[in-house]
C-alpha positions as CSV (number, residue, x, y, z in Angstrom):
1,M,92.1,96.0,158.9
2,T,88.2,96.1,157.6
3,P,87.9,99.4,155.9
4,S,85.3,101.9,157.4
5,A,81.9,102.1,156.1
6,E,83.5,105.1,153.7
7,E,86.1,103.3,152.9
8,R,83.9,100.6,151.8
9,D,81.4,102.6,150.3
10,A,84.5,103.7,147.5
11,I,85.7,100.3,147.0
12,F,82.3,98.9,145.9
13,K,82.2,102.1,143.8
14,A,85.0,101.5,141.4
15,F,83.7,97.5,142.0
16,G,80.5,99.1,140.4
17,R,81.9,100.5,137.6
18,A,84.6,97.7,136.8
19,Y,81.5,94.6,136.9
20,F,79.1,96.7,134.3
21,K,81.9,97.1,132.4
22,Q,83.0,93.7,132.6
23,D,87.3,95.5,133.7
24,L,89.3,92.7,134.9
25,D,92.1,95.3,135.0
26,L,89.6,97.8,137.0
27,M,88.5,95.1,139.0
28,Y,91.2,93.1,140.1
29,D,92.2,96.5,141.6
30,V,90.2,97.1,144.1
31,V,89.6,93.0,145.3
32,T,92.8,90.6,146.3
33,P,94.5,88.2,144.2
34,G,92.6,85.3,145.7
35,F,88.9,86.8,145.2
36,T,86.5,84.5,144.7
37,W,83.6,85.3,143.9
38,T,80.4,82.3,143.9
39,I,76.4,82.6,142.5
40,A,74.0,80.3,142.5
41,E,71.6,80.6,138.5
42,E,70.3,78.4,137.3
43,D,70.4,75.5,140.3
44,E,74.0,75.6,139.5
45,V,77.2,76.9,142.4
46,R,79.4,78.3,140.4
47,S,82.5,79.7,142.5
48,M,85.6,81.5,140.5
49,A,88.9,81.9,142.2
50,S,90.5,83.1,139.1
51,R,90.8,86.3,136.5
52,E,89.9,83.7,134.1
53,A,87.0,82.1,136.3
54,I,85.6,85.2,136.4
55,A,86.9,86.2,132.2
56,A,84.2,82.8,131.2
57,F,81.5,84.3,133.7
58,F,80.8,87.2,131.9
59,E,81.7,85.9,128.3
60,A,78.6,83.0,128.9
61,R,76.7,85.6,130.3
62,R,77.2,88.5,127.0
63,G,73.8,88.8,125.4
64,R,72.2,86.3,128.2
65,Y,69.6,88.9,129.1
66,T,68.6,92.4,127.7
67,D,67.1,95.6,130.2
68,V,68.5,94.5,133.4
69,R,68.0,97.2,136.1
70,F,69.2,97.2,139.8
71,E,66.9,98.5,142.4
72,D,66.3,99.2,145.6
73,V,70.4,98.6,146.2
74,V,71.4,99.2,149.7
75,Y,74.5,98.5,152.0
76,H,74.0,97.1,155.1
77,H,78.1,97.9,156.9
78,A,78.8,94.9,159.9
79,P,81.9,94.8,161.2
80,E,83.3,91.5,159.8
81,A,81.3,92.0,156.2
82,T,79.2,94.1,154.5
83,F,75.8,93.3,152.8
84,M,74.0,94.2,149.7
85,T,70.2,93.6,149.0
86,Y,68.9,94.5,145.8
87,R,66.0,93.6,143.5
88,M,67.4,93.0,139.9
89,T,64.8,93.2,136.8
90,G,64.9,92.6,132.9
91,T,64.6,89.8,130.3
92,V,65.9,86.5,129.1
93,A,67.1,87.5,125.9
94,A,66.3,84.1,123.8
95,T,62.8,83.8,125.2
96,G,61.4,87.6,125.5
97,E,60.5,86.4,129.6
98,T,60.9,88.8,131.8
99,F,62.4,88.5,135.6
100,D,62.3,89.8,139.2
101,R,64.6,89.1,141.4
102,A,65.2,89.7,145.0
103,G,69.2,89.1,146.0
104,V,71.2,89.6,149.0
105,E,75.4,89.8,148.3
106,R,77.9,89.3,150.8
107,Y,81.0,90.8,150.5
108,T,84.5,90.3,152.7
109,F,87.9,92.6,153.0
110,E,91.4,91.5,152.8
111,G,92.7,95.0,154.2
112,D,91.4,97.7,151.6
113,R,90.4,95.2,149.0
114,L,87.5,92.6,148.3
115,A,88.1,89.1,149.3
116,V,84.8,87.7,148.1
117,K,81.7,88.2,147.0
118,D,78.8,85.6,147.3
119,V,75.3,86.3,146.0
120,Y,72.1,84.8,146.7
121,S,68.9,85.3,145.1
122,R,65.5,84.0,144.3
123,P,62.6,85.0,142.5
124,A,60.7,88.2,143.8
125,S,57.3,87.2,145.2
């Protein structure tokens, strides 16, 4: 059974807290053991389907960006999935170049846990 909108909001709050802390113990409290996270980054699609792969992703990105902000975040609950739209800004640490991206993330559920996170983004216009 797919969680209600209120239940999904609670799951996303816990997931967001875990994401920003890069705390895999907290993350795996709200995702399935087979949770899959796919993201296109620098012309490469990266699919992570294990705790170790997500830890490596966090490690690879650590220190790469500064001043990252998510703005205009809106969750759109559909019957079988939730979509999050957002705008992300920040700075590439190595070059000082700023970025501004618009994105949408698609989430699916198994029971009361996140099963899939697909991230799509592009430079904001």
